[in-house]
C-alpha positions as CSV (number, residue, x, y, z in Angstrom):
1,M,-12.9,9.4,-18.0
2,R,-11.0,12.2,-16.5
3,D,-12.4,15.4,-18.1
4,C,-15.5,16.9,-19.7
5,T,-14.8,15.8,-23.2
6,Q,-14.4,12.2,-22.2
7,L,-17.6,12.4,-20.1
8,W,-19.6,13.6,-23.1
9,R,-18.2,10.8,-25.2
10,R,-19.5,8.4,-22.5
11,F,-22.9,10.0,-22.7
12,T,-23.0,9.5,-26.4
13,T,-22.0,5.8,-26.2
14,L,-24.5,5.1,-23.4
15,S,-27.3,6.9,-25.2
16,R,-26.9,4.4,-28.1
17,L,-27.0,1.5,-25.6
18,G,-29.8,2.7,-23.3
19,G,-31.8,5.3,-25.2
20,L,-32.3,9.0,-24.6
21,A,-33.3,8.4,-20.9
22,V,-29.7,7.5,-20.1
23,L,-28.3,10.5,-21.9
24,G,-30.8,12.8,-20.2
25,A,-30.0,11.5,-16.7
26,L,-26.3,11.8,-17.1
27,A,-26.5,15.2,-18.8
28,G,-28.6,16.4,-15.9
29,S,-26.1,15.2,-13.4
30,L,-23.3,17.1,-15.3
31,A,-25.4,20.3,-15.3
32,L,-25.8,20.1,-11.5
33,G,-22.1,19.2,-10.8
34,G,-20.6,21.4,-13.4
35,C,-17.5,21.3,-15.7
36,A,-14.7,23.4,-14.4
37,S,-11.3,23.4,-12.8
38,T,-11.4,23.1,-9.1
39,T,-8.2,25.0,-8.6
40,K,-6.4,28.1,-9.8
41,P,-3.4,27.2,-12.1
42,G,-0.6,28.4,-9.8
43,A,2.9,28.7,-11.2
44,V,2.8,25.1,-12.5
45,G,-0.2,25.9,-14.7
46,I,-2.8,23.2,-13.9
47,E,-6.0,24.3,-15.8
48,R,-7.7,21.0,-16.9
49,Q,-11.5,21.2,-16.8
50,Q,-13.1,18.5,-14.6
51,A,-16.4,16.6,-14.9
52,L,-18.0,16.7,-11.5
53,L,-21.3,14.9,-11.0
54,V,-21.5,15.0,-7.2
55,S,-21.2,18.0,-4.9
56,S,-18.1,18.8,-3.0
57,E,-20.2,19.1,0.2
58,D,-21.4,15.5,-0.1
59,I,-17.9,14.3,-0.8
60,E,-16.4,16.2,2.1
61,G,-19.1,15.0,4.5
62,A,-18.5,11.5,3.4
63,A,-14.7,11.9,3.8
64,A,-15.2,13.2,7.4
65,R,-17.3,10.2,8.3
66,S,-14.8,7.8,6.8
67,Y,-11.8,9.6,8.5
68,R,-13.5,9.3,11.9
69,Q,-14.0,5.6,11.3
70,I,-10.4,5.1,10.4
71,T,-8.9,7.1,13.2
72,S,-11.3,5.5,15.7
73,T,-10.1,2.1,14.7
74,A,-6.5,3.2,14.9
75,T,-7.2,4.5,18.4
76,R,-8.7,1.3,19.6
77,K,-5.7,-0.6,18.3
78,G,-3.3,1.8,20.0
79,Q,-2.0,2.9,16.6
80,L,-2.9,6.6,16.5
81,N,-0.3,9.3,17.3
82,R,1.9,7.1,19.5
83,N,5.1,9.0,19.0
84,P,4.6,12.7,20.1
85,Q,7.8,13.8,18.3
86,Q,6.7,12.2,15.0
87,V,3.2,13.8,15.4
88,A,4.7,17.2,16.1
89,R,7.0,17.0,13.1
90,V,4.3,15.8,10.7
91,R,1.8,18.5,11.9
92,E,4.4,21.3,11.5
93,V,5.1,20.3,7.9
94,A,1.4,20.1,7.3
95,R,0.8,23.5,8.9
96,R,3.3,25.2,6.5
97,L,1.9,23.4,3.5
98,I,-1.7,24.2,4.4
99,A,-0.9,27.9,4.7
100,Q,0.0,27.9,1.0
101,T,-3.1,26.1,-0.3
102,G,-4.8,29.4,-0.9
103,T,-2.6,29.9,-4.0
104,F,-4.7,27.1,-5.6
105,R,-8.0,27.6,-3.9
106,P,-8.7,30.2,-1.1
107,D,-11.6,28.1,0.3
108,A,-9.1,25.4,1.3
109,L,-7.8,27.7,4.0
110,R,-11.2,27.3,5.7
111,W,-11.3,23.5,5.5
112,K,-11.4,21.6,8.8
113,W,-7.9,20.2,8.4
114,E,-6.9,17.2,10.5
115,V,-3.5,15.6,10.6
116,N,-2.7,12.3,12.3
117,V,0.0,9.7,12.3
118,I,-0.9,6.0,12.2
119,T,1.5,3.3,13.3
120,S,1.9,0.9,10.4
121,K,4.7,-0.6,8.4
122,E,3.1,0.6,5.2
123,L,4.9,3.2,3.2
124,N,1.8,5.3,2.8
125,A,0.2,8.7,3.3
126,W,-3.1,10.2,2.0
127,C,-5.3,13.2,2.2
128,M,-9.1,12.8,1.9
129,A,-11.4,15.5,0.6
130,G,-11.7,18.5,2.9
131,G,-8.2,18.1,4.3
132,K,-8.2,14.8,6.3
133,I,-4.6,13.7,6.4
134,A,-2.9,10.5,7.6
135,V,0.8,9.7,7.5
136,Y,2.0,6.1,8.3
137,T,5.0,5.6,10.5
138,G,6.5,3.1,8.0
139,L,7.0,6.0,5.6
140,L,8.9,8.1,8.1
141,E,11.0,5.3,9.6
142,K,11.9,3.1,6.7
143,L,12.7,5.8,4.3
144,K,14.3,8.2,6.9
145,L,12.6,11.1,5.2
146,T,14.1,14.6,5.4
147,D,11.6,17.4,6.0
148,D,11.9,18.3,2.3
149,E,11.0,14.8,1.3
150,L,8.1,14.6,3.9
151,A,6.8,17.9,2.5
152,A,7.0,16.5,-1.0
153,V,4.8,13.5,-0.1
154,M,2.4,15.5,2.0
155,G,2.2,18.2,-0.7
156,H,1.4,15.6,-3.3
157,E,-1.4,14.1,-1.2
158,I,-2.8,17.6,-0.3
159,A,-2.8,18.3,-4.0
160,H,-5.1,15.4,-4.7
161,A,-7.6,16.9,-2.2
162,L,-7.3,20.4,-3.7
163,R,-8.0,19.1,-7.2
164,E,-10.8,16.9,-5.8
165,H,-9.6,13.8,-7.6
166,S,-11.7,11.5,-5.5
167,R,-14.7,13.5,-6.5
168,E,-13.8,13.0,-10.1
169,Q,-13.4,9.3,-9.7
170,I,-16.7,9.0,-7.9
171,S,-18.3,11.0,-10.6
172,E,-17.1,8.5,-13.1
173,Q,-18.6,5.7,-11.1
174,M,-21.8,7.7,-10.8
175,A,-22.0,8.0,-14.5
176,T,-21.7,4.3,-14.9
177,A,-24.2,3.7,-12.1
178,V,-26.8,6.0,-13.6
179,A,-26.5,4.1,-16.9
180,I,-26.9,0.7,-15.1
181,S,-29.8,2.0,-13.0
182,V,-31.7,3.3,-16.0
183,A,-31.0,0.2,-18.1
184,G,-32.0,-1.9,-15.1
185,A,-35.2,-0.1,-14.6
186,L,-36.1,-0.5,-18.3
187,L,-35.4,-4.3,-17.9
188,G,-37.1,-4.5,-14.5
189,A,-33.9,-5.4,-12.7
190,P,-33.2,-4.3,-9.1
191,T,-30.8,-1.4,-8.5
192,G,-29.0,-0.1,-5.4
193,T,-26.7,2.7,-4.2
194,A,-23.2,2.5,-2.7
195,D,-22.2,4.0,0.6
196,L,-20.5,7.3,-0.2
197,A,-18.2,7.3,2.8
198,G,-17.0,3.8,1.7
199,L,-16.5,5.1,-1.9
200,V,-14.4,8.0,-0.7
201,A,-12.2,5.8,1.4
202,D,-11.8,3.4,-1.5
203,V,-10.8,6.0,-4.1
204,T,-8.5,7.8,-1.6
205,I,-6.6,4.9,-0.1
206,T,-7.1,1.8,-2.2
207,K,-7.7,2.6,-5.9
208,P,-4.9,3.8,-8.1
209,N,-5.1,7.3,-9.5
210,S,-4.8,8.0,-13.2
211,R,-1.6,9.3,-14.8
212,T,-3.3,12.7,-15.2
213,H,-4.2,12.9,-11.6
214,E,-0.7,11.8,-10.5
215,T,1.0,14.4,-12.7
216,E,-1.2,17.1,-11.4
217,A,-0.5,16.1,-7.8
218,D,3.2,15.9,-8.4
219,R,3.3,19.4,-9.9
220,I,1.1,21.1,-7.4
221,G,2.9,19.3,-4.6
222,V,6.3,20.7,-5.6
223,E,4.8,24.2,-5.7
224,L,3.2,23.9,-2.3
225,A,6.5,22.6,-0.9
226,A,8.5,25.4,-2.5
227,R,6.1,28.1,-1.3
228,A,6.2,26.6,2.2
229,G,10.0,26.9,2.3
230,Y,10.9,23.3,1.5
231,N,13.3,22.4,-1.3
232,P,11.1,21.1,-4.2
233,Y,13.8,18.6,-5.2
234,G,12.8,16.6,-2.2
235,A,10.1,15.2,-4.5
236,V,12.8,13.7,-6.7
237,T,14.7,12.1,-4.0
238,V,11.7,10.7,-2.1
239,W,10.4,8.9,-5.2
240,Q,13.8,7.5,-5.9
241,K,14.0,6.2,-2.3
242,M,10.6,4.5,-2.6
243,A,11.6,2.9,-5.9
244,R,14.7,1.4,-4.3
245,E,12.7,0.3,-1.2
246,G,10.2,-1.5,-3.3
247,G,12.2,-4.4,-4.7
248,G,9.9,-7.2,-5.8
249,E,6.9,-5.9,-3.8
250,P,6.3,-2.2,-4.4
251,P,5.4,0.0,-1.4
252,E,1.8,1.0,-0.9
253,L,2.5,4.5,-2.3
254,L,4.1,3.1,-5.4
255,S,1.3,0.6,-5.9
256,T,-1.2,3.5,-6.2
257,H,1.3,6.1,-7.4
258,P,3.2,4.5,-10.3
259,S,6.7,5.8,-10.8
260,S,8.9,5.9,-13.9
261,A,11.9,7.6,-15.4
262,A,9.5,10.0,-17.2
263,R,7.9,10.9,-13.9
264,I,11.2,11.7,-12.2
265,A,12.2,13.7,-15.2
266,D,8.9,15.7,-15.0
267,L,9.5,16.3,-11.3
268,K,12.9,17.7,-12.0
269,V,11.5,20.1,-14.6
270,Y,8.8,21.4,-12.2
271,A,11.1,21.5,-9.2
272,A,13.4,23.8,-11.3
273,K,10.4,25.9,-12.3
274,V,9.4,26.6,-8.7
275,M,12.9,27.1,-7.3
276,P,12.5,30.9,-7.3
277,L,9.4,30.5,-5.0
278,Y,11.6,28.4,-2.7
279,E,14.4,31.0,-2.7
280,Q,11.8,33.7,-1.9
281,A,10.2,31.7,0.9
282,K,13.6,31.1,2.6
283,K,14.1,34.9,2.8
284,R,10.9,35.4,4.8
């Protein structure tokens, strides 16, 4: 369930199973959360309508709590920001990318962005709702990323936050939870609620994204990179590097960001599309 049409189909199915109470509860949640695109289309033209059953404020608050827990744990283990040169490099790339987020949503320029580097062998990076970024040293060191490639990875992760993909995934879980809760109440079964901060961490770091989400993040990511003055074809070479690095055990980024020939082909198309933005940015 990744858009409003699919959500309404879920409503109809659940209403047959659980009665009008289920339909009413879910429809009420949709009315509160809305059905709209979280971003402007940009040059890459992302305009898909999104079903959102939980507020962005709740998700961003939960993300901030989860991020504090993760960075506090990394600090205790001596894994946070150990290499000043790496940290400075990652934060400079982030600074330039963040400055371009207003193209897709002006409010992102006012987010309380945080950028940290975690010492880990994992080939991983992520951006939680509200701009909470982590880059793992394994990604930098094993792949020997150029700045263009680093911008591609970080732009991709920032795009997930701009599009509020974690909010969408949690909305899907909420729709199912409401149905279970109502059905359980009708049957006299106990119900419970999940910790929102835990859910945000789970969908951001652990659970795979849909193909739709990945394609959106790829395309927005190359545009962010191009506008920031990074060659958008870095997105092509970095995914090729990760595919080669994987071998029999795919890297963390590939396990949650599936790659394919079709994906590389799509990246090439959209990198070409935003090349004029890159050329313009280089002249500034």
